[in-house]
Biopython code that builds the backbone (N, CA, C, O; Angstrom):
import numpy as np
from Bio.PDB.StructureBuilder import StructureBuilder

atoms = [
    (1, "UNK", "N", (8.071, 11.199, -4.574)),
    (1, "UNK", "CA", (7.393, 11.810, -3.616)),
    (1, "UNK", "C", (5.976, 11.164, -3.297)),
    (1, "UNK", "O", (4.891, 11.745, -3.333)),
    (2, "UNK", "N", (6.232, 9.795, -2.966)),
    (2, "UNK", "CA", (4.636, 9.218, -2.546)),
    (2, "UNK", "C", (3.775, 8.390, -3.389)),
    (2, "UNK", "O", (2.899, 7.607, -3.020)),
    (3, "UNK", "N", (4.183, 8.703, -4.675)),
    (3, "UNK", "CA", (3.184, 8.266, -5.807)),
    (3, "UNK", "C", (3.880, 6.732, -6.227)),
    (3, "UNK", "O", (5.031, 6.460, -5.887)),
    (4, "UNK", "N", (3.182, 5.959, -6.862)),
    (4, "UNK", "CA", (3.410, 4.918, -7.458)),
    (4, "UNK", "C", (3.194, 4.800, -8.619)),
    (4, "UNK", "O", (2.017, 5.144, -8.731)),
    (5, "UNK", "N", (3.650, 4.470, -9.807)),
    (5, "UNK", "CA", (3.358, 4.348, -11.425)),
    (5, "UNK", "C", (3.295, 2.886, -11.613)),
    (5, "UNK", "O", (4.264, 2.155, -11.408)),
    (6, "UNK", "N", (2.050, 2.441, -12.037)),
    (6, "UNK", "CA", (1.752, 0.997, -12.489)),
    (6, "UNK", "C", (2.188, 0.923, -13.981)),
    (6, "UNK", "O", (2.009, 1.959, -14.623)),
    (7, "UNK", "N", (2.605, 0.108, -14.482)),
    (7, "UNK", "CA", (2.944, -0.205, -15.876)),
    (7, "UNK", "C", (2.518, -1.327, -16.204)),
    (7, "UNK", "O", (2.940, -2.254, -15.512)),
    (8, "UNK", "N", (1.637, -1.648, -17.241)),
    (8, "UNK", "CA", (1.314, -3.029, -17.531)),
    (8, "UNK", "C", (1.901, -3.382, -18.951)),
    (8, "UNK", "O", (1.366, -3.057, -20.012)),
    (9, "UNK", "N", (3.162, -4.146, -18.815)),
    (9, "UNK", "CA", (4.114, -4.274, -19.969)),
    (9, "UNK", "C", (3.263, -5.277, -21.075)),
    (9, "UNK", "O", (3.413, -4.921, -22.243)),
    (10, "UNK", "N", (2.497, -6.333, -20.895)),
    (10, "UNK", "CA", (1.824, -6.690, -21.825)),
    (10, "UNK", "C", (0.652, -5.838, -22.642)),
    (10, "UNK", "O", (0.338, -5.994, -23.822)),
    (11, "UNK", "N", (0.118, -4.937, -21.731)),
    (11, "UNK", "CA", (-0.788, -4.169, -22.555)),
    (11, "UNK", "C", (-0.445, -2.959, -22.275)),
    (11, "UNK", "O", (-0.576, -2.444, -21.165)),
    (12, "UNK", "N", (0.137, -2.286, -23.515)),
    (12, "UNK", "CA", (0.998, -1.210, -23.320)),
    (12, "UNK", "C", (0.319, 0.008, -23.176)),
    (12, "UNK", "O", (0.921, 0.987, -22.734)),
    (13, "UNK", "N", (-1.065, 0.076, -23.550)),
    (13, "UNK", "CA", (-1.839, 0.971, -23.209)),
    (13, "UNK", "C", (-2.787, 1.274, -21.749)),
    (13, "UNK", "O", (-3.717, 2.046, -21.519)),
    (14, "UNK", "N", (-2.137, 0.381, -21.011)),
    (14, "UNK", "CA", (-2.374, 0.220, -19.723)),
    (14, "UNK", "C", (-1.479, 1.205, -18.422)),
    (14, "UNK", "O", (-0.444, 0.644, -18.060)),
    (15, "UNK", "N", (-1.731, 2.369, -17.820)),
    (15, "UNK", "CA", (-0.647, 2.488, -17.163)),
    (15, "UNK", "C", (-1.561, 3.387, -16.034)),
    (15, "UNK", "O", (-2.398, 4.207, -16.410)),
    (16, "UNK", "N", (-1.279, 3.115, -14.606)),
    (16, "UNK", "CA", (-1.973, 3.837, -13.715)),
    (16, "UNK", "C", (-1.173, 4.424, -12.530)),
    (16, "UNK", "O", (-0.214, 3.790, -12.090)),
    (17, "UNK", "N", (-1.439, 5.300, -12.137)),
    (17, "UNK", "CA", (-0.954, 6.398, -11.086)),
    (17, "UNK", "C", (-1.335, 6.289, -9.649)),
    (17, "UNK", "O", (-2.251, 7.049, -9.335)),
    (18, "UNK", "N", (-0.839, 5.496, -8.650)),
    (18, "UNK", "CA", (-1.460, 5.405, -7.321)),
    (18, "UNK", "C", (-0.841, 6.409, -6.461)),
    (18, "UNK", "O", (0.373, 6.612, -6.413)),
    (19, "UNK", "N", (-1.950, 7.182, -5.614)),
    (19, "UNK", "CA", (-1.563, 8.298, -4.663)),
    (19, "UNK", "C", (-1.052, 9.172, -5.302)),
    (19, "UNK", "O", (0.024, 9.618, -4.903)),
    (20, "UNK", "N", (-1.687, 9.723, -6.555)),
    (20, "UNK", "CA", (-1.202, 10.726, -7.596)),
    (20, "UNK", "C", (-1.422, 12.020, -6.779)),
    (20, "UNK", "O", (-0.614, 12.901, -7.071)),
    (21, "UNK", "N", (-2.208, 12.303, -5.945)),
    (21, "UNK", "CA", (-2.462, 13.870, -5.326)),
    (21, "UNK", "C", (-1.679, 13.592, -3.853)),
    (21, "UNK", "O", (-1.711, 14.535, -3.062)),
    (22, "UNK", "N", (-1.105, 12.582, -3.508)),
    (22, "UNK", "CA", (-0.352, 12.345, -2.391)),
    (22, "UNK", "C", (-1.306, 12.587, -1.364)),
    (22, "UNK", "O", (-1.005, 13.359, -0.453)),
    (23, "UNK", "N", (-2.427, 12.025, -1.390)),
    (23, "UNK", "CA", (-3.706, 12.247, -0.142)),
    (23, "UNK", "C", (-3.558, 10.733, 0.654)),
    (23, "UNK", "O", (-4.086, 10.721, 1.766)),
    (24, "UNK", "N", (-3.058, 9.756, 0.323)),
    (24, "UNK", "CA", (-2.724, 8.559, 0.917)),
    (24, "UNK", "C", (-1.430, 8.844, 1.930)),
    (24, "UNK", "O", (-1.450, 8.520, 3.118)),
    (25, "UNK", "N", (-0.456, 9.410, 1.367)),
    (25, "UNK", "CA", (0.960, 9.549, 2.070)),
    (25, "UNK", "C", (1.767, 10.438, 1.527)),
    (25, "UNK", "O", (1.881, 10.316, 0.307)),
    (26, "UNK", "N", (2.401, 11.341, 2.044)),
    (26, "UNK", "CA", (3.114, 12.308, 1.297)),
    (26, "UNK", "C", (4.732, 11.973, 1.356)),
    (26, "UNK", "O", (5.499, 12.679, 0.702)),
    (27, "UNK", "N", (5.130, 11.101, 1.992)),
    (27, "UNK", "CA", (6.398, 10.793, 2.246)),
    (27, "UNK", "C", (6.977, 9.768, 0.830)),
    (27, "UNK", "O", (6.130, 9.158, 0.179)),
    (28, "UNK", "N", (8.169, 9.687, 0.534)),
    (28, "UNK", "CA", (8.552, 8.992, -0.348)),
    (28, "UNK", "C", (8.396, 7.711, -0.067)),
    (28, "UNK", "O", (8.514, 7.206, 1.049)),
    (29, "UNK", "N", (8.007, 6.913, -1.533)),
    (29, "UNK", "CA", (7.946, 5.326, -1.428)),
    (29, "UNK", "C", (9.806, 4.966, -1.442)),
    (29, "UNK", "O", (10.755, 5.398, -2.096)),
    (30, "UNK", "N", (9.635, 3.959, -0.344)),
    (30, "UNK", "CA", (10.896, 3.339, -0.217)),
    (30, "UNK", "C", (11.032, 1.799, -1.102)),
    (30, "UNK", "O", (12.089, 1.395, -1.588)),
    (31, "UNK", "N", (9.963, 1.214, -1.159)),
    (31, "UNK", "CA", (10.236, -0.203, -1.700)),
    (31, "UNK", "C", (8.609, -0.827, -1.955)),
    (31, "UNK", "O", (7.665, -0.630, -1.191)),
    (32, "UNK", "N", (8.573, -1.555, -3.124)),
    (32, "UNK", "CA", (7.305, -2.005, -3.695)),
    (32, "UNK", "C", (7.669, -3.382, -4.088)),
    (32, "UNK", "O", (8.720, -3.750, -4.612)),
    (33, "UNK", "N", (6.399, -4.248, -3.679)),
    (33, "UNK", "CA", (6.727, -5.442, -3.897)),
    (33, "UNK", "C", (5.263, -6.151, -4.221)),
    (33, "UNK", "O", (4.223, -5.839, -3.639)),
    (34, "UNK", "N", (5.365, -7.097, -5.189)),
    (34, "UNK", "CA", (4.030, -7.771, -5.172)),
    (34, "UNK", "C", (3.890, -8.848, -4.514)),
    (34, "UNK", "O", (4.870, -9.551, -4.269)),
    (35, "UNK", "N", (2.443, -9.230, -4.040)),
    (35, "UNK", "CA", (2.255, -9.828, -2.875)),
    (35, "UNK", "C", (2.517, -11.517, -3.761)),
    (35, "UNK", "O", (2.328, -11.549, -4.977)),
    (36, "UNK", "N", (2.840, -12.485, -3.200)),
    (36, "UNK", "CA", (3.133, -13.768, -3.585)),
    (36, "UNK", "C", (1.820, -14.218, -3.895)),
    (36, "UNK", "O", (0.793, -14.106, -3.227)),
    (37, "UNK", "N", (2.056, -14.887, -5.317)),
    (37, "UNK", "CA", (0.829, -15.740, -5.773)),
    (37, "UNK", "C", (-0.467, -14.932, -6.387)),
    (37, "UNK", "O", (-1.534, -15.482, -6.658)),
    (38, "UNK", "N", (-0.143, -13.296, -6.586)),
    (38, "UNK", "CA", (-1.198, -12.637, -7.216)),
    (38, "UNK", "C", (-0.608, -11.903, -8.191)),
    (38, "UNK", "O", (0.605, -11.869, -8.401)),
    (39, "UNK", "N", (-1.511, -11.268, -8.837)),
    (39, "UNK", "CA", (-0.677, -10.253, -9.691)),
    (39, "UNK", "C", (-1.603, -8.956, -10.078)),
    (39, "UNK", "O", (-1.582, -8.247, -11.084)),
    (40, "UNK", "N", (-2.513, -8.908, -8.777)),
    (40, "UNK", "CA", (-3.255, -7.586, -8.566)),
    (40, "UNK", "C", (-2.924, -6.478, -7.321)),
    (40, "UNK", "O", (-3.193, -5.284, -7.191)),
    (41, "UNK", "N", (-2.179, -7.501, -6.437)),
    (41, "UNK", "CA", (-2.019, -6.699, -5.267)),
    (41, "UNK", "C", (-0.481, -6.577, -4.907)),
    (41, "UNK", "O", (0.248, -7.569, -4.881)),
    (42, "UNK", "N", (0.028, -5.108, -4.589)),
    (42, "UNK", "CA", (1.489, -5.113, -4.311)),
    (42, "UNK", "C", (1.245, -4.180, -3.156)),
    (42, "UNK", "O", (0.227, -3.527, -2.927)),
    (43, "UNK", "N", (2.631, -4.251, -2.311)),
    (43, "UNK", "CA", (2.703, -3.527, -1.143)),
    (43, "UNK", "C", (3.560, -2.655, -1.365)),
    (43, "UNK", "O", (4.422, -2.903, -2.208)),
    (44, "UNK", "N", (3.564, -1.444, -0.699)),
    (44, "UNK", "CA", (4.515, -0.545, -0.700)),
    (44, "UNK", "C", (5.057, 0.051, 0.723)),
    (44, "UNK", "O", (4.315, -0.073, 1.698)),
    (45, "UNK", "N", (6.029, 0.544, 0.843)),
    (45, "UNK", "CA", (6.654, 0.923, 2.334)),
    (45, "UNK", "C", (7.054, 2.284, 1.897)),
    (45, "UNK", "O", (7.349, 2.471, 0.717)),
    (46, "UNK", "N", (7.091, 3.480, 2.977)),
    (46, "UNK", "CA", (7.428, 4.603, 2.711)),
    (46, "UNK", "C", (8.118, 5.309, 4.035)),
    (46, "UNK", "O", (7.937, 5.051, 5.224)),
    (47, "UNK", "N", (8.896, 6.202, 3.468)),
    (47, "UNK", "CA", (9.717, 6.918, 4.548)),
    (47, "UNK", "C", (9.028, 7.287, 5.983)),
    (47, "UNK", "O", (9.722, 7.409, 6.992)),
    (48, "UNK", "N", (7.686, 7.446, 5.999)),
    (48, "UNK", "CA", (6.802, 7.851, 6.970)),
    (48, "UNK", "C", (6.610, 6.636, 7.867)),
    (48, "UNK", "O", (6.107, 6.826, 8.974)),
    (49, "UNK", "N", (7.010, 5.232, 7.446)),
    (49, "UNK", "CA", (6.962, 4.153, 8.650)),
    (49, "UNK", "C", (5.562, 3.138, 8.312)),
    (49, "UNK", "O", (5.058, 2.282, 9.039)),
    (50, "UNK", "N", (5.142, 3.603, 6.877)),
    (50, "UNK", "CA", (3.625, 3.066, 6.702)),
    (50, "UNK", "C", (3.980, 2.071, 5.877)),
    (50, "UNK", "O", (5.111, 2.190, 5.405)),
    (51, "UNK", "N", (3.302, 1.032, 5.524)),
    (51, "UNK", "CA", (2.908, 0.272, 4.585)),
    (51, "UNK", "C", (1.694, 0.171, 3.916)),
    (51, "UNK", "O", (0.727, 0.080, 4.672)),
    (52, "UNK", "N", (1.437, 0.159, 2.644)),
    (52, "UNK", "CA", (-0.058, 0.352, 2.149)),
    (52, "UNK", "C", (-0.236, -0.752, 1.004)),
    (52, "UNK", "O", (0.560, -0.783, 0.066)),
    (53, "UNK", "N", (-1.341, -1.695, 1.106)),
    (53, "UNK", "CA", (-1.860, -2.617, 0.369)),
    (53, "UNK", "C", (-2.597, -1.986, -0.696)),
    (53, "UNK", "O", (-3.478, -1.202, -0.343)),
    (54, "UNK", "N", (-2.348, -2.237, -2.368)),
    (54, "UNK", "CA", (-2.909, -1.693, -3.366)),
    (54, "UNK", "C", (-3.532, -2.606, -4.110)),
    (54, "UNK", "O", (-2.975, -3.704, -4.134)),
    (55, "UNK", "N", (-4.535, -2.491, -4.737)),
    (55, "UNK", "CA", (-5.081, -3.550, -5.535)),
    (55, "UNK", "C", (-5.113, -2.441, -7.218)),
    (55, "UNK", "O", (-5.702, -1.384, -7.444)),
    (56, "UNK", "N", (-4.353, -3.156, -7.960)),
    (56, "UNK", "CA", (-4.385, -2.473, -9.552)),
    (56, "UNK", "C", (-5.573, -2.208, -10.064)),
    (56, "UNK", "O", (-5.628, -1.336, -10.931)),
    (57, "UNK", "N", (-6.836, -2.921, -9.634)),
    (57, "UNK", "CA", (-8.095, -3.021, -9.968)),
    (57, "UNK", "C", (-9.245, -2.053, -9.237)),
    (57, "UNK", "O", (-10.452, -2.048, -9.482)),
    (58, "UNK", "N", (-8.542, -1.262, -8.300)),
    (58, "UNK", "CA", (-9.291, -0.573, -7.455)),
    (58, "UNK", "C", (-8.796, 0.906, -7.655)),
    (58, "UNK", "O", (-7.592, 1.044, -7.869)),
    (59, "UNK", "N", (-9.634, 2.090, -7.608)),
    (59, "UNK", "CA", (-9.365, 3.408, -7.780)),
    (59, "UNK", "C", (-8.802, 3.871, -6.359)),
    (59, "UNK", "O", (-9.139, 3.392, -5.276)),
    (60, "UNK", "N", (-7.848, 4.930, -6.578)),
    (60, "UNK", "CA", (-7.574, 6.013, -5.033)),
    (60, "UNK", "C", (-8.796, 6.806, -5.302)),
    (60, "UNK", "O", (-9.441, 7.177, -6.282)),
    (61, "UNK", "N", (-8.849, 6.935, -3.684)),
    (61, "UNK", "CA", (-10.276, 8.116, -3.732)),
    (61, "UNK", "C", (-9.777, 9.761, -3.937)),
    (61, "UNK", "O", (-8.590, 10.081, -3.876)),
    (62, "UNK", "N", (-10.665, 10.541, -4.139)),
    (62, "UNK", "CA", (-10.149, 11.884, -4.601)),
    (62, "UNK", "C", (-10.161, 12.725, -3.242)),
    (62, "UNK", "O", (-9.887, 13.925, -3.226)),
    (63, "UNK", "N", (-10.381, 12.251, -2.507)),
    (63, "UNK", "CA", (-10.116, 12.526, -0.725)),
    (63, "UNK", "C", (-9.034, 12.035, 0.217)),
    (63, "UNK", "O", (-8.443, 11.021, -0.154)),
    (64, "UNK", "N", (-8.744, 12.468, 1.138)),
    (64, "UNK", "CA", (-7.601, 11.715, 1.993)),
    (64, "UNK", "C", (-8.653, 10.656, 2.842)),
    (64, "UNK", "O", (-9.714, 10.940, 3.396)),
    (65, "UNK", "N", (-8.018, 9.436, 2.746)),
    (65, "UNK", "CA", (-8.639, 8.228, 3.347)),
    (65, "UNK", "C", (-8.729, 8.483, 4.881)),
    (65, "UNK", "O", (-7.967, 9.137, 5.593)),
    (66, "UNK", "N", (-10.034, 7.691, 5.252)),
    (66, "UNK", "CA", (-10.413, 7.879, 6.661)),
    (66, "UNK", "C", (-9.928, 6.406, 7.022)),
    (66, "UNK", "O", (-10.071, 5.547, 6.153)),
    (67, "UNK", "N", (-9.292, 6.011, 8.397)),
    (67, "UNK", "CA", (-9.363, 4.701, 8.439)),
    (67, "UNK", "C", (-9.766, 4.192, 9.824)),
    (67, "UNK", "O", (-9.675, 4.853, 10.858)),
    (68, "UNK", "N", (-10.265, 2.820, 9.713)),
    (68, "UNK", "CA", (-10.812, 1.815, 11.067)),
    (68, "UNK", "C", (-9.670, 1.321, 11.395)),
    (68, "UNK", "O", (-8.864, 1.064, 10.500)),
    (69, "UNK", "N", (-9.352, 1.081, 12.747)),
    (69, "UNK", "CA", (-8.287, 0.237, 13.420)),
    (69, "UNK", "C", (-8.705, -1.165, 13.108)),
    (69, "UNK", "O", (-9.893, -1.412, 13.316)),
    (70, "UNK", "N", (-8.050, -2.002, 12.707)),
    (70, "UNK", "CA", (-8.448, -3.512, 12.296)),
    (70, "UNK", "C", (-7.967, -4.524, 13.622)),
    (70, "UNK", "O", (-8.682, -5.278, 14.283)),
    (71, "UNK", "N", (-6.462, -4.249, 13.760)),
    (71, "UNK", "CA", (-5.871, -4.939, 14.664)),
    (71, "UNK", "C", (-4.472, -4.214, 15.103)),
    (71, "UNK", "O", (-3.954, -3.436, 14.302)),
    (72, "UNK", "N", (-3.856, -4.466, 16.377)),
    (72, "UNK", "CA", (-2.839, -3.918, 16.641)),
    (72, "UNK", "C", (-2.153, -4.827, 17.658)),
    (72, "UNK", "O", (-2.738, -5.591, 18.426)),
    (73, "UNK", "N", (-0.829, -4.641, 17.561)),
    (73, "UNK", "CA", (0.223, -5.579, 18.656)),
    (73, "UNK", "C", (1.146, -4.402, 18.860)),
    (73, "UNK", "O", (1.045, -3.199, 18.617)),
    (74, "UNK", "N", (2.304, -5.349, 19.515)),
    (74, "UNK", "CA", (3.428, -4.484, 20.018)),
    (74, "UNK", "C", (4.270, -3.759, 18.715)),
    (74, "UNK", "O", (4.983, -4.358, 17.911)),
    (75, "UNK", "N", (4.037, -2.597, 18.738)),
    (75, "UNK", "CA", (4.903, -2.039, 17.537)),
    (75, "UNK", "C", (4.439, -1.722, 16.409)),
    (75, "UNK", "O", (5.097, -1.136, 15.549)),
    (76, "UNK", "N", (2.935, -2.169, 16.259)),
    (76, "UNK", "CA", (2.067, -2.056, 14.908)),
    (76, "UNK", "C", (0.632, -1.938, 14.984)),
    (76, "UNK", "O", (-0.119, -2.422, 15.832)),
    (77, "UNK", "N", (0.417, -1.388, 14.208)),
    (77, "UNK", "CA", (-1.509, -1.064, 14.065)),
    (77, "UNK", "C", (-1.520, -1.402, 12.343)),
    (77, "UNK", "O", (-0.659, -1.082, 11.523)),
    (78, "UNK", "N", (-2.781, -2.144, 12.119)),
    (78, "UNK", "CA", (-3.216, -2.256, 11.119)),
    (78, "UNK", "C", (-4.722, -1.691, 10.617)),
    (78, "UNK", "O", (-5.706, -2.109, 11.226)),
    (79, "UNK", "N", (-4.904, -0.733, 9.499)),
    (79, "UNK", "CA", (-6.157, -0.031, 9.386)),
    (79, "UNK", "C", (-6.447, -0.377, 8.319)),
    (79, "UNK", "O", (-5.563, -0.509, 7.472)),
    (80, "UNK", "N", (-7.918, -0.659, 7.993)),
    (80, "UNK", "CA", (-8.625, -0.502, 6.533)),
    (80, "UNK", "C", (-9.145, 1.000, 6.584)),
    (80, "UNK", "O", (-9.198, 1.793, 7.524)),
    (81, "UNK", "N", (-9.597, 1.144, 4.927)),
    (81, "UNK", "CA", (-10.204, 2.075, 4.616)),
    (81, "UNK", "C", (-11.634, 2.215, 5.195)),
    (81, "UNK", "O", (-12.222, 1.140, 5.317)),
    (82, "UNK", "N", (-12.248, 3.222, 5.540)),
    (82, "UNK", "CA", (-13.635, 3.659, 6.158)),
    (82, "UNK", "C", (-14.486, 4.130, 4.888)),
    (82, "UNK", "O", (-14.829, 5.288, 4.651)),
    (83, "UNK", "N", (-14.711, 3.176, 4.247)),
    (83, "UNK", "CA", (-15.551, 3.656, 2.599)),
    (83, "UNK", "C", (-16.605, 2.240, 2.453)),
    (83, "UNK", "O", (-16.409, 1.118, 2.918)),
    (84, "UNK", "N", (-17.652, 2.687, 1.721)),
    (84, "UNK", "CA", (-18.472, 1.656, 1.469)),
    (84, "UNK", "C", (-18.290, 0.948, 0.131)),
    (84, "UNK", "O", (-18.671, -0.199, -0.104)),
    (85, "UNK", "N", (-17.684, 1.738, -0.691)),
    (85, "UNK", "CA", (-16.885, 0.626, -1.876)),
    (85, "UNK", "C", (-15.453, 0.660, -1.663)),
    (85, "UNK", "O", (-14.760, 1.498, -1.086)),
    (86, "UNK", "N", (-15.105, -0.586, -2.334)),
    (86, "UNK", "CA", (-13.390, -0.599, -2.532)),
    (86, "UNK", "C", (-12.870, 0.337, -3.062)),
    (86, "UNK", "O", (-13.375, 0.775, -4.096)),
    (87, "UNK", "N", (-11.721, 0.923, -2.526)),
    (87, "UNK", "CA", (-10.719, 1.780, -2.892)),
    (87, "UNK", "C", (-9.479, 1.529, -2.317)),
    (87, "UNK", "O", (-9.315, 0.840, -1.310)),
    (88, "UNK", "N", (-8.500, 2.150, -3.030)),
    (88, "UNK", "CA", (-6.786, 2.094, -2.654)),
    (88, "UNK", "C", (-6.652, 3.345, -1.551)),
    (88, "UNK", "O", (-7.220, 4.436, -1.603)),
    (89, "UNK", "N", (-5.787, 2.883, -0.607)),
    (89, "UNK", "CA", (-5.284, 1.723, -0.135)),
    (89, "UNK", "C", (-6.078, 0.656, 0.489)),
    (89, "UNK", "O", (-6.777, 1.103, 1.398)),
    (90, "UNK", "N", (-6.187, -0.473, 0.319)),
    (90, "UNK", "CA", (-6.939, -1.697, 0.808)),
    (90, "UNK", "C", (-6.693, -1.815, 2.478)),
    (90, "UNK", "O", (-7.620, -2.062, 3.250)),
    (91, "UNK", "N", (-5.320, -1.604, 2.904)),
    (91, "UNK", "CA", (-4.973, -1.622, 4.243)),
    (91, "UNK", "C", (-3.621, -0.628, 4.207)),
    (91, "UNK", "O", (-2.769, -0.316, 3.375)),
    (92, "UNK", "N", (-3.927, -0.326, 5.573)),
    (92, "UNK", "CA", (-2.518, 0.375, 5.901)),
    (92, "UNK", "C", (-1.733, -0.106, 7.227)),
    (92, "UNK", "O", (-2.465, -0.229, 8.209)),
    (93, "UNK", "N", (-0.751, -0.317, 7.365)),
    (93, "UNK", "CA", (0.052, -0.818, 8.481)),
    (93, "UNK", "C", (0.920, 0.592, 9.348)),
    (93, "UNK", "O", (1.344, 1.474, 8.601)),
    (94, "UNK", "N", (1.070, 0.701, 10.312)),
    (94, "UNK", "CA", (2.010, 1.651, 11.239)),
    (94, "UNK", "C", (2.952, 0.622, 11.870)),
    (94, "UNK", "O", (2.576, -0.212, 12.694)),
    (95, "UNK", "N", (4.092, 0.736, 11.460)),
    (95, "UNK", "CA", (5.075, -0.122, 11.996)),
    (95, "UNK", "C", (6.161, 0.843, 12.793)),
    (95, "UNK", "O", (6.532, 1.929, 12.346)),
    (96, "UNK", "N", (6.562, 0.335, 13.908)),
    (96, "UNK", "CA", (7.581, 1.358, 14.535)),
    (96, "UNK", "C", (7.549, 2.796, 14.390)),
    (96, "UNK", "O", (6.505, 3.414, 14.181)),
    (97, "UNK", "N", (8.524, 3.254, 14.485)),
    (97, "UNK", "CA", (8.774, 4.962, 14.546)),
    (97, "UNK", "C", (9.639, 5.448, 13.481)),
    (97, "UNK", "O", (10.014, 6.620, 13.440)),
    (98, "UNK", "N", (9.942, 4.630, 12.678)),
    (98, "UNK", "CA", (10.916, 5.219, 11.639)),
    (98, "UNK", "C", (10.802, 4.751, 10.255)),
    (98, "UNK", "O", (9.889, 3.944, 10.077)),
    (99, "UNK", "N", (11.427, 5.026, 9.350)),
    (99, "UNK", "CA", (11.217, 4.782, 7.656)),
    (99, "UNK", "C", (11.373, 3.260, 7.602)),
    (99, "UNK", "O", (12.224, 2.634, 8.234)),
    (100, "UNK", "N", (10.562, 2.790, 6.869)),
    (100, "UNK", "CA", (10.756, 1.566, 6.424)),
    (100, "UNK", "C", (11.493, 1.675, 5.051)),
    (100, "UNK", "O", (11.147, 2.437, 4.148)),
    (101, "UNK", "N", (12.601, 0.776, 5.007)),
    (101, "UNK", "CA", (13.111, 0.878, 3.627)),
    (101, "UNK", "C", (13.275, -0.558, 2.888)),
    (101, "UNK", "O", (13.799, -0.672, 1.779)),
    (102, "UNK", "N", (12.741, -1.675, 3.674)),
    (102, "UNK", "CA", (12.569, -2.942, 2.820)),
    (102, "UNK", "C", (11.640, -3.763, 3.554)),
    (102, "UNK", "O", (11.376, -3.508, 4.729)),
    (103, "UNK", "N", (11.045, -4.888, 2.834)),
    (103, "UNK", "CA", (10.427, -5.892, 3.477)),
    (103, "UNK", "C", (10.162, -7.034, 2.828)),
    (103, "UNK", "O", (10.259, -6.932, 1.605)),
    (104, "UNK", "N", (9.758, -8.443, 3.382)),
    (104, "UNK", "CA", (10.059, -9.448, 2.940)),
    (104, "UNK", "C", (9.009, -10.431, 3.360)),
    (104, "UNK", "O", (8.710, -10.636, 4.537)),
    (105, "UNK", "N", (8.407, -11.094, 2.210)),
    (105, "UNK", "CA", (7.405, -12.213, 2.848)),
    (105, "UNK", "C", (8.069, -13.677, 3.015)),
    (105, "UNK", "O", (9.036, -14.162, 2.427)),
    (106, "UNK", "N", (7.252, -14.205, 3.986)),
    (106, "UNK", "CA", (7.965, -15.632, 4.253)),
    (106, "UNK", "C", (7.686, -16.188, 2.996)),
    (106, "UNK", "O", (6.971, -15.662, 2.143)),
    (107, "UNK", "N", (8.393, -17.496, 2.880)),
    (107, "UNK", "CA", (8.324, -18.473, 1.710)),
    (107, "UNK", "C", (6.749, -18.696, 1.307)),
    (107, "UNK", "O", (6.263, -18.743, 0.176)),
    (108, "UNK", "N", (6.194, -18.800, 2.397)),
    (108, "UNK", "CA", (4.626, -19.405, 2.041)),
    (108, "UNK", "C", (3.726, -18.289, 1.779)),
    (108, "UNK", "O", (2.585, -18.525, 1.383)),
    (109, "UNK", "N", (4.233, -16.796, 2.007)),
    (109, "UNK", "CA", (3.406, -15.760, 1.488)),
    (109, "UNK", "C", (2.519, -15.227, 2.684)),
    (109, "UNK", "O", (1.775, -14.255, 2.549)),
    (110, "UNK", "N", (2.673, -16.047, 4.051)),
    (110, "UNK", "CA", (1.447, -15.804, 4.886)),
    (110, "UNK", "C", (1.895, -14.569, 6.066)),
    (110, "UNK", "O", (1.080, -14.009, 6.799)),
    (111, "UNK", "N", (3.506, -14.281, 6.050)),
    (111, "UNK", "CA", (4.006, -13.243, 6.875)),
    (111, "UNK", "C", (4.883, -12.528, 6.544)),
    (111, "UNK", "O", (5.590, -13.020, 5.665)),
    (112, "UNK", "N", (5.202, -11.400, 6.923)),
    (112, "UNK", "CA", (5.863, -10.200, 6.461)),
    (112, "UNK", "C", (6.828, -10.044, 7.495)),
    (112, "UNK", "O", (6.488, -10.176, 8.671)),
    (113, "UNK", "N", (8.303, -9.704, 7.087)),
    (113, "UNK", "CA", (9.169, -9.076, 8.137)),
    (113, "UNK", "C", (9.824, -7.897, 7.340)),
    (113, "UNK", "O", (10.619, -7.141, 7.898)),
]
sb = StructureBuilder()
sb.init_structure("model")
sb.init_model(0)
sb.init_chain("A")
sb.init_seg("    ")
for serial, (resi, resn, name, xyz) in enumerate(atoms, 1):
    if name == "N":
        sb.init_residue(resn, " ", resi, " ")
    sb.init_atom(name, np.array(xyz, "f"), 0.0, 1.0, " ", f" {name:<3s}", serial, name[0])
structure = sb.get_structure()
C-alpha cells in the first residue's frame, strides 16, 4: 500500500522503510527497479500513475512533500521536492492518466520507457 522496504543483505542489520506513513503516495507500488550503474538510487512506479526516485541514504520527510515543477512535456511532468535539505523522494514524475505497471531503462541508462 505505497510502502517500499529496503533490505541490505550484505549488512543484515540495515533495513529501511520508504513512504512508511504513506505521505508520498497512498497507492500501491507496482514496480521497483535500481537505476543503472548505481547502488543507492531506485525508481518506483505506483498505481496512481506516478514514478518516484529514492536515494537509500536520504530520509523521507515527516510531512507530505511539497513539489516544484522542473520540466514538462506532452503527457508528463517532472517535479523536485521543495526543501532546503535533500530528502526522499528526490524526484516525482506524473505520467499519463492511469496506473504505471512497469518501466525499463535504455541500455545506456539515460532514457526511460
